[in-house]
C-alpha positions as CSV (number, residue, x, y, z in Angstrom):
1,M,-8.8,-18.7,14.1
2,T,-8.4,-14.9,13.7
3,E,-5.1,-14.1,15.5
4,K,-3.8,-12.1,12.6
5,G,-6.6,-9.6,12.6
6,L,-9.7,-8.9,10.5
7,V,-9.5,-8.3,6.8
8,L,-12.4,-6.5,5.1
9,V,-13.2,-7.9,1.6
10,V,-15.6,-5.8,-0.6
11,E,-16.4,-7.8,-3.7
12,D,-19.7,-8.0,-5.6
13,E,-18.9,-11.3,-7.3
14,R,-19.8,-13.8,-4.6
15,A,-17.8,-16.7,-5.9
16,I,-14.6,-14.5,-5.9
17,A,-15.5,-13.2,-2.4
18,D,-16.0,-16.7,-1.1
19,L,-12.7,-17.8,-2.5
20,V,-10.8,-14.9,-1.0
21,R,-12.5,-15.5,2.3
22,L,-11.5,-19.2,2.2
23,Y,-7.8,-18.5,1.6
24,L,-7.5,-15.6,4.0
25,S,-9.2,-17.7,6.7
26,R,-6.8,-20.6,6.1
27,E,-4.0,-18.1,6.9
28,G,-5.5,-17.2,10.2
29,F,-7.2,-14.0,9.3
30,G,-10.7,-13.1,10.3
31,V,-12.7,-12.1,7.2
32,H,-15.7,-9.8,6.9
33,V,-17.3,-9.6,3.4
34,E,-19.5,-7.0,1.9
35,H,-20.9,-7.0,-1.6
36,D,-21.6,-3.3,-2.3
37,G,-19.6,-0.1,-1.9
38,Q,-21.8,1.7,0.6
39,A,-21.9,-1.3,3.0
40,G,-18.1,-1.7,2.5
41,L,-17.4,1.8,3.5
42,A,-19.6,1.6,6.6
43,A,-17.9,-1.7,7.5
44,A,-14.4,-0.2,7.1
45,R,-15.4,2.6,9.5
46,R,-17.2,0.4,12.0
47,L,-14.9,-2.6,12.1
48,R,-11.4,-1.0,11.8
49,P,-9.9,-3.9,9.9
50,V,-6.1,-4.5,9.6
51,A,-6.4,-4.4,5.8
52,C,-9.1,-3.8,3.1
53,V,-9.4,-5.8,-0.1
54,L,-11.6,-3.7,-2.5
55,D,-12.9,-4.5,-5.9
56,I,-12.8,-1.3,-8.0
57,A,-16.1,-1.9,-9.9
58,L,-18.7,-2.1,-7.1
59,P,-22.4,-1.3,-7.1
60,G,-23.3,1.8,-5.1
61,L,-19.8,3.1,-4.5
62,A,-16.6,2.3,-6.4
63,G,-13.7,0.8,-4.6
64,T,-11.6,3.8,-5.5
65,E,-14.2,6.1,-3.8
66,I,-14.1,4.0,-0.7
67,C,-10.4,4.4,-0.5
68,R,-10.6,8.1,-1.2
69,R,-13.1,8.6,1.6
70,L,-11.0,6.6,4.1
71,R,-7.9,8.6,3.3
72,A,-9.9,11.8,3.6
73,D,-10.9,10.6,7.1
74,G,-7.2,10.1,8.0
75,D,-7.6,6.3,7.9
76,W,-4.5,4.8,6.4
77,T,-5.5,1.1,6.8
78,P,-3.6,-0.8,4.0
79,V,-5.8,-1.1,0.9
80,L,-5.4,-3.6,-1.9
81,F,-7.5,-3.2,-5.0
82,L,-9.0,-6.0,-7.2
83,T,-9.5,-4.9,-10.8
84,A,-10.8,-6.7,-13.9
85,R,-9.1,-4.2,-16.2
86,D,-5.5,-5.1,-17.2
87,D,-4.5,-1.5,-18.0
88,E,-2.5,1.3,-16.3
89,V,-5.5,3.6,-15.7
90,D,-7.0,1.6,-12.7
91,R,-3.6,0.9,-11.3
92,V,-2.3,4.5,-11.4
93,V,-5.6,6.0,-10.2
94,G,-5.8,3.4,-7.4
95,L,-2.2,4.1,-6.2
96,E,-2.7,7.8,-6.4
97,L,-5.7,7.5,-4.0
98,G,-3.4,6.0,-1.4
99,A,-3.7,2.3,-2.1
100,D,-0.9,0.0,-1.2
101,D,-1.2,-2.6,-3.9
102,Y,-3.5,-4.1,-6.6
103,V,-4.2,-7.5,-8.1
104,T,-5.6,-8.0,-11.6
105,K,-8.3,-10.5,-12.2
106,P,-8.1,-13.4,-12.8
107,F,-5.6,-13.8,-9.9
108,S,-4.2,-16.6,-7.8
109,P,-5.8,-16.5,-4.3
110,R,-2.4,-17.5,-2.9
111,E,-0.8,-14.4,-4.6
112,L,-3.5,-12.2,-3.0
113,V,-2.8,-13.7,0.4
114,A,0.9,-13.2,-0.1
115,R,0.4,-9.5,-0.9
116,V,-1.8,-9.0,2.2
117,R,0.8,-10.7,4.4
118,A,3.6,-8.6,2.8
119,V,1.9,-5.2,3.5
120,L,1.0,-6.3,7.1
121,R,4.5,-7.5,7.8
122,R,5.7,-4.0,7.2
123,T,3.3,-2.4,9.6
124,A,2.8,-4.9,12.3
125,G,6.3,-6.0,13.2
126,P,8.2,-5.1,16.4
127,P,9.2,-1.5,17.1
128,D,12.0,-0.5,14.7
129,E,15.1,0.4,16.7
130,R,17.0,2.0,13.8
131,P,18.0,5.6,14.3
132,V,16.0,8.5,13.0
133,R,17.1,9.4,9.5
134,R,17.5,12.9,8.1
135,L,18.0,14.2,4.6
136,G,17.7,17.9,4.1
137,A,14.3,19.0,5.5
138,V,13.0,15.4,5.6
139,T,13.1,13.5,8.9
140,L,12.1,9.8,9.0
141,D,11.5,8.0,12.3
142,P,11.4,4.2,11.7
143,G,10.2,3.5,15.2
144,R,7.2,5.8,15.1
145,R,6.8,5.3,11.3
146,E,6.6,9.0,11.0
147,V,7.9,11.4,8.3
148,T,8.1,15.1,8.7
149,V,9.2,17.9,6.3
150,A,10.5,21.0,8.1
151,G,8.6,19.8,11.2
152,A,5.3,19.2,9.5
153,T,4.0,15.6,9.5
154,V,3.5,14.0,6.1
155,A,0.8,11.3,5.7
156,L,2.2,8.3,3.8
157,T,0.7,4.9,3.2
158,S,2.7,1.9,4.7
159,T,4.1,1.2,1.2
160,E,5.1,4.8,0.6
161,F,6.8,4.9,4.0
162,D,8.8,1.8,3.5
163,L,9.9,2.9,0.0
164,L,11.2,6.2,1.4
165,A,12.8,4.4,4.4
166,H,14.6,2.0,2.1
167,L,16.0,4.8,0.0
168,M,16.9,7.0,3.0
169,G,18.5,4.0,4.7
170,R,21.5,4.2,2.3
171,P,21.8,7.8,1.1
172,G,23.5,8.1,-2.3
173,R,23.1,4.4,-3.1
174,V,21.2,3.9,-6.4
175,F,18.6,1.2,-6.3
176,T,17.2,-0.3,-9.5
177,R,13.4,-0.7,-9.8
178,E,13.8,-4.5,-9.5
179,E,15.8,-4.1,-6.3
180,L,13.1,-1.9,-4.8
181,L,10.4,-4.3,-5.8
182,A,12.2,-7.1,-4.1
183,S,13.1,-5.2,-0.9
184,V,9.9,-3.1,-0.4
185,W,7.2,-5.2,-2.0
186,G,8.8,-8.6,-1.5
187,Y,7.5,-10.3,-4.6
188,A,9.4,-8.8,-7.6
189,A,8.5,-11.6,-9.9
190,L,4.8,-10.8,-9.5
191,A,4.9,-7.1,-10.0
192,G,5.7,-4.6,-12.7
193,T,8.2,-1.8,-12.3
194,R,5.5,0.8,-13.1
195,T,4.4,0.2,-9.5
196,V,7.6,1.7,-8.3
197,D,7.4,4.7,-10.5
198,V,3.9,5.5,-9.4
199,H,4.8,5.2,-5.7
200,V,7.9,7.4,-6.1
201,A,5.7,10.0,-7.8
202,Q,3.3,9.9,-4.9
203,V,6.0,10.2,-2.3
204,R,7.5,13.2,-4.1
205,G,4.2,14.8,-4.3
206,K,3.6,14.5,-0.6
207,L,7.1,15.7,0.3
208,G,6.3,19.0,-1.6
209,A,9.3,21.3,-1.7
210,A,11.5,18.6,-0.3
211,A,10.7,16.2,-3.2
212,G,14.2,16.6,-4.5
213,V,15.6,14.2,-1.9
214,I,14.5,11.4,-4.2
215,R,16.5,11.6,-7.4
216,T,15.9,9.6,-10.6
217,V,19.0,8.1,-12.1
218,R,18.0,7.7,-15.8
219,G,18.1,4.2,-17.1
220,V,18.9,2.8,-13.6
221,G,16.5,3.6,-10.8
222,Y,16.3,5.9,-7.8
223,T,18.4,7.3,-5.0
224,A,17.9,9.5,-1.9
225,D,20.3,12.3,-1.5
226,E,20.6,15.9,-0.3
């Protein structure tokens, strides 16, 4: 049963890959598994999966490099990283490359599936009928999932788009990091607030001169305002 689409899993530890395959298959996903980076990149380009689950430490080509090359190709398929290192370096590097999420080993397979479902819910739902939003030079079209700055298109990951959309949906309203985790990521209890900070930094970087529409409220969180 593969009605939910194909997920590419690139993981060199075969026991982990088999476990992830089992749980994703139970949820109705088709699953294609590769065990090294070069084969994983080729599969991503060939199969066009709905999401990629990439181990960071892979033989041949690191998961971060797979993600970097996909993004350089203009491929914004949701990417979730698996990492054995419980530190901020892999997390920040991964998110800066355009990943949507990460899971630290050892992890619960159910948690991984929940995160895959969460990111796909945000990108595969029915067309959004909410009106186009504008703040200063930034225009966000929910229906087309498109952001432009002074008319120029800005390439955002699905998570970055949803974060900006949530902030721009209520201009001037200050959201705490915990509120953003719950509303945008959908599993606040399983994530750290550093994830929000990294994504905000990435969105600001991509907005360039218009980055000021996202304002930090010290000790509280973030708001979108002109």
